[in-house]
Residue frames as a rotation matrix with the C-alpha (Angstrom) as fourth column:
MET 1
0.131 -0.507 0.852 74.71
-0.371 0.772 0.516 20.33
-0.919 -0.384 -0.087 -52.72
ILE 2
-0.083 -0.286 -0.955 76.48
-0.996 0.059 0.069 18.84
0.037 0.956 -0.290 -55.73
ASP 3
0.887 0.408 0.217 75.66
-0.402 0.913 -0.076 15.28
-0.229 -0.020 0.973 -56.81
LEU 4
-0.074 -0.997 -0.038 78.89
-0.974 0.064 0.218 13.31
-0.215 0.053 -0.975 -56.43
SER 5
0.525 0.399 0.752 77.35
-0.378 0.901 -0.214 9.93
-0.762 -0.172 0.624 -57.35
ASN 6
0.982 -0.178 0.067 79.39
0.139 0.432 -0.891 9.69
0.130 0.884 0.449 -60.56
ALA 7
0.303 -0.923 0.239 82.74
-0.740 -0.385 -0.551 10.23
0.600 -0.010 -0.800 -58.79
ILE 8
0.905 -0.170 -0.390 85.03
0.342 0.837 0.428 7.60
0.254 -0.521 0.815 -57.32
ALA 9
0.503 -0.753 0.425 87.90
-0.744 -0.627 -0.230 8.83
0.440 -0.200 -0.876 -55.16
THR 10
0.843 -0.366 -0.393 90.80
0.474 0.851 0.224 6.53
0.252 -0.376 0.892 -54.28
GLN 11
0.587 -0.691 -0.422 94.29
0.224 -0.362 0.905 7.13
-0.778 -0.626 -0.058 -52.92
THR 12
-0.470 -0.849 0.239 95.80
0.439 0.010 0.899 7.13
-0.766 0.528 0.368 -56.43
ASN 13
-0.891 0.212 0.402 93.00
0.362 -0.202 0.910 8.34
0.275 0.956 0.103 -58.69
THR 14
-0.431 0.852 -0.297 89.80
-0.123 -0.381 -0.916 10.33
-0.894 -0.358 0.269 -58.93
HIS 15
-0.883 0.210 0.419 87.41
0.468 0.350 0.811 9.03
0.024 0.913 -0.407 -61.60
ILE 16
-0.423 0.785 -0.452 84.50
-0.282 -0.588 -0.758 11.22
-0.861 -0.193 0.470 -62.72
THR 17
-0.515 0.357 0.779 82.01
0.762 0.607 0.226 9.61
-0.393 0.710 -0.585 -65.08
ASP 18
0.311 0.641 0.702 80.49
0.915 -0.400 -0.040 11.88
0.256 0.655 -0.711 -67.75
SER 19
-0.093 -0.467 -0.879 82.82
0.675 -0.679 0.289 14.70
-0.732 -0.566 0.378 -66.77
CYS 20
-0.812 -0.214 0.542 82.31
0.577 -0.435 0.692 16.17
0.087 0.875 0.477 -70.25
MET 21
0.165 0.966 0.201 78.94
0.823 -0.247 0.512 17.48
0.544 0.081 -0.835 -69.04
VAL 22
0.631 -0.069 -0.773 80.65
0.544 -0.671 0.503 19.94
-0.553 -0.738 -0.386 -66.69
LYS 23
0.490 -0.359 0.794 81.99
0.786 -0.212 -0.581 22.76
0.377 0.909 0.178 -68.83
SER 24
0.678 -0.214 0.703 82.89
-0.202 -0.974 -0.102 25.79
0.707 -0.073 -0.704 -66.74
LYS 25
-0.398 -0.907 -0.136 85.98
0.064 0.121 -0.991 26.19
0.915 -0.403 0.010 -64.58
ALA 26
-0.486 0.268 0.832 83.83
-0.824 -0.458 -0.334 27.42
0.291 -0.848 0.443 -61.71
ASP 27
0.631 0.776 0.012 81.65
-0.751 0.607 0.262 24.30
0.196 -0.174 0.965 -61.83
MET 28
0.406 -0.582 -0.704 84.72
0.125 0.799 -0.588 22.05
0.905 0.150 0.397 -62.02
ARG 29
-0.643 -0.666 0.378 86.28
-0.231 -0.302 -0.925 23.78
0.730 -0.682 0.041 -59.02
ALA 30
-0.116 0.699 0.705 83.01
-0.986 -0.169 0.006 23.56
0.123 -0.695 0.709 -57.05
TYR 31
0.766 0.397 -0.506 82.67
-0.411 0.907 0.089 19.86
0.494 0.140 0.858 -57.89
LEU 32
0.054 -0.853 -0.518 86.24
0.255 0.514 -0.819 19.08
0.965 -0.087 0.245 -56.84
LYS 33
-0.665 -0.266 0.698 85.96
-0.517 -0.512 -0.687 21.13
0.540 -0.817 0.203 -53.63
GLU 34
0.323 0.859 0.397 82.76
-0.939 0.238 0.249 19.29
0.119 -0.453 0.884 -52.71
LEU 35
0.731 -0.125 -0.671 84.46
-0.046 0.972 -0.231 15.97
0.680 0.200 0.705 -53.47
GLN 36
-0.392 -0.919 0.046 87.46
-0.015 -0.044 -0.999 16.99
0.920 -0.393 0.004 -51.35
ALA 37
-0.396 0.304 0.867 85.19
-0.870 -0.426 -0.248 17.83
0.294 -0.852 0.433 -48.43
SER 38
0.623 0.745 0.239 83.49
-0.781 0.608 0.141 14.43
-0.040 -0.275 0.961 -48.60
SER 39
0.679 -0.461 -0.572 86.71
0.056 0.808 -0.586 12.41
0.732 0.366 0.574 -49.07
ALA 40
0.806 -0.468 -0.364 89.38
0.506 0.223 0.833 11.31
-0.309 -0.855 0.417 -46.63
PRO 41
0.667 -0.572 -0.477 92.57
-0.473 -0.820 0.322 13.42
-0.575 0.011 -0.818 -46.55
GLU 42
-0.289 -0.871 0.398 94.68
-0.199 0.461 0.865 10.64
-0.937 0.171 -0.306 -48.10
MET 43
0.445 0.518 0.730 92.54
0.615 0.416 -0.670 10.44
-0.651 0.747 -0.133 -51.25
ALA 44
-0.379 -0.681 0.626 94.08
0.915 -0.173 0.365 11.66
-0.140 0.711 0.689 -54.52
VAL 45
0.316 0.590 0.743 91.56
0.681 -0.686 0.256 14.48
0.661 0.425 -0.618 -54.88
ASN 46
0.993 0.048 -0.110 92.95
0.116 -0.624 0.773 15.98
-0.032 -0.780 -0.625 -51.64
GLN 47
0.332 -0.943 0.003 96.58
0.559 0.200 0.804 15.42
-0.759 -0.266 0.594 -52.56
ARG 48
-0.398 -0.432 0.809 96.62
0.916 -0.238 0.323 17.33
0.053 0.870 0.490 -55.85
ASP 49
-0.835 0.043 -0.548 96.23
0.033 -0.991 -0.128 21.03
-0.549 -0.125 0.827 -56.44
ILE 50
0.154 0.985 0.082 92.69
0.311 0.031 -0.950 21.97
-0.938 0.171 -0.301 -57.57
GLU 51
0.392 0.007 -0.920 93.99
-0.668 -0.685 -0.289 24.00
-0.633 0.728 -0.264 -60.53
SER 52
-0.693 -0.673 -0.259 96.05
-0.675 0.479 0.561 21.13
-0.253 0.564 -0.786 -61.93
GLN 53
-0.638 0.553 0.535 92.99
0.407 0.833 -0.375 18.89
-0.653 -0.021 -0.757 -61.70
VAL 54
0.414 0.792 -0.448 90.86
0.026 -0.503 -0.864 21.49
-0.910 0.347 -0.228 -63.46
CYS 55
-0.069 -0.531 -0.845 93.48
-0.887 -0.354 0.295 21.80
-0.456 0.770 -0.447 -66.22
GLU 56
-0.936 -0.281 0.213 93.49
-0.185 0.905 0.382 18.05
-0.300 0.319 -0.899 -66.77
TRP 57
-0.222 0.946 0.236 89.67
0.507 0.319 -0.801 17.97
-0.833 -0.058 -0.551 -66.76
ARG 58
0.443 0.371 -0.817 89.51
-0.372 -0.753 -0.543 20.82
-0.816 0.544 -0.195 -69.29
SER 59
-0.526 -0.672 -0.522 92.01
-0.783 0.143 0.605 19.06
-0.332 0.727 -0.601 -71.56
HIS 60
-0.785 0.362 0.502 89.73
0.376 0.923 -0.076 16.00
-0.491 0.129 -0.861 -71.59
ASN 61
0.225 0.946 -0.232 86.78
0.368 -0.303 -0.879 18.24
-0.902 0.112 -0.417 -72.43
PHE 62
-0.017 -0.331 -0.944 88.77
-0.719 -0.652 0.242 19.89
-0.695 0.682 -0.227 -75.23
PHE 63
-0.910 -0.383 -0.157 89.36
-0.387 0.653 0.651 16.55
-0.147 0.653 -0.743 -76.95
TYR 64
-0.507 0.812 0.288 85.79
0.594 0.572 -0.566 15.43
-0.625 -0.116 -0.772 -76.30
LYS 65
0.214 0.591 -0.778 84.47
-0.131 -0.771 -0.623 18.62
-0.968 0.235 -0.088 -77.93
PHE 66
-0.043 -0.337 -0.940 86.46
-0.956 -0.259 0.136 17.83
-0.289 0.905 -0.312 -81.09
HIS 67
0.842 0.535 -0.075 85.40
-0.536 0.811 -0.233 14.15
-0.064 0.237 0.969 -81.14
VAL 68
-0.042 -0.915 -0.402 88.92
-0.631 0.336 -0.700 12.91
0.775 0.224 -0.591 -80.38
PHE 69
-0.787 -0.276 -0.552 88.90
0.125 0.805 -0.580 9.62
0.605 -0.525 -0.599 -78.44
ARG 70
-0.206 0.788 0.581 85.34
-0.683 -0.541 0.491 10.37
0.701 -0.295 0.649 -77.29
SER 71
0.613 0.467 -0.637 84.93
0.065 0.774 0.630 7.05
0.788 -0.427 0.444 -75.52
ARG 72
-0.020 -0.730 -0.683 88.02
0.904 0.278 -0.324 7.85
0.427 -0.624 0.655 -73.42
THR 73
-0.871 -0.412 0.268 87.53
0.305 -0.881 -0.363 11.60
0.385 -0.234 0.893 -72.95
LYS 74
0.048 0.948 0.315 83.88
-0.049 -0.312 0.949 11.64
0.998 -0.061 0.032 -71.84
ASP 75
0.930 0.100 -0.355 85.10
0.333 0.188 0.924 10.60
0.159 -0.977 0.141 -68.38
VAL 76
0.352 -0.864 0.359 88.19
-0.531 -0.500 -0.684 11.85
0.771 0.050 -0.635 -66.58
ASP 77
0.721 -0.306 -0.621 90.73
0.635 0.651 0.417 10.05
0.277 -0.695 0.664 -64.41
LEU 78
0.626 -0.502 0.596 92.65
-0.504 -0.844 -0.182 12.54
0.595 -0.187 -0.782 -62.31
GLU 79
0.587 -0.476 -0.655 95.62
0.562 0.822 -0.094 10.46
0.583 -0.313 0.750 -61.29
LEU 80
0.900 -0.250 -0.358 97.72
0.219 -0.453 0.864 11.47
-0.378 -0.856 -0.353 -58.31
LYS 81
-0.053 -0.998 -0.039 101.11
0.283 -0.053 0.958 11.05
-0.958 0.040 0.285 -59.97
GLN 82
0.953 0.300 0.028 101.56
0.138 -0.351 -0.926 13.22
-0.268 0.887 -0.376 -63.06
THR 83
0.015 -0.954 0.299 104.68
0.975 0.080 0.206 13.36
-0.220 0.289 0.932 -65.19
TRP 84
-0.327 -0.201 -0.923 105.96
0.218 -0.967 0.133 16.88
-0.919 -0.158 0.360 -65.81
TYR 85
-0.988 -0.083 -0.131 105.30
-0.107 -0.251 0.962 16.59
-0.113 0.964 0.239 -69.55
ARG 86
-0.430 0.903 0.008 101.71
0.803 0.379 0.461 15.41
0.413 0.205 -0.888 -69.05
GLU 87
0.071 0.394 -0.916 101.10
0.787 -0.586 -0.191 18.28
-0.612 -0.708 -0.352 -66.64
LEU 88
-0.642 -0.394 -0.657 102.54
-0.067 -0.826 0.560 20.73
-0.763 0.404 0.504 -69.18
PHE 89
-0.933 0.324 0.153 100.48
0.241 0.253 0.937 19.21
0.265 0.912 -0.314 -72.01
CYS 90
-0.127 0.942 -0.312 97.27
0.986 0.154 0.063 19.47
0.108 -0.300 -0.948 -69.96
ARG 91
-0.066 0.051 -0.997 97.98
0.468 -0.880 -0.076 23.09
-0.881 -0.472 0.034 -69.10
LEU 92
-0.883 -0.310 -0.351 98.59
-0.155 -0.515 0.843 23.98
-0.442 0.799 0.407 -72.75
VAL 93
-0.743 0.660 0.110 95.49
0.477 0.408 0.779 22.20
0.469 0.631 -0.618 -74.02
SER 94
-0.074 0.724 -0.685 93.39
0.966 -0.119 -0.229 23.65
-0.247 -0.679 -0.691 -71.20
PHE 95
-0.579 -0.242 -0.779 94.42
0.162 -0.970 0.181 27.13
-0.799 -0.022 0.600 -72.29
PHE 96
-0.950 0.158 -0.270 92.67
-0.302 -0.245 0.921 26.53
0.080 0.957 0.281 -75.63
TYR 97
-0.554 0.809 -0.199 89.42
0.796 0.584 0.158 25.23
0.244 -0.071 -0.967 -74.12
PHE 98
-0.982 0.133 0.138 87.03
-0.142 -0.988 -0.058 28.18
0.128 -0.077 0.989 -74.54
TRP 99
-0.365 0.912 -0.188 83.66
-0.071 0.174 0.982 26.45
0.928 0.372 0.001 -74.20
ASP 100
-0.997 -0.053 -0.051 82.87
0.050 0.021 -0.999 27.35
0.054 -0.998 -0.018 -70.61
LYS 101
-0.575 0.811 -0.103 79.28
-0.495 -0.446 -0.746 28.37
-0.651 -0.378 0.658 -71.35
ASP 102
-0.875 0.252 -0.414 78.03
-0.281 0.432 0.857 25.74
0.395 0.866 -0.307 -73.84
């Protein structure tokens, strides 16, 4: 069982405090799947594709790793509505996040 105490799921956003501590894609997927299972169907975590949420999470971790906006990137807000350019940016940055096993 995964501890979901630092996650808040709403209909428009999923907030995960200290998300920078989760580094691997597999752990991110497992966390989000567990959160989906414990959340109502109308919550944002259940409305977005898991992979797009993982990409956004990894892009936050990328910037956290390089000390960019650390106070803002230590947590992640996975908002339901994403602009196409933000989605593209997250996917590109996520591609360069290689620290799965830190």
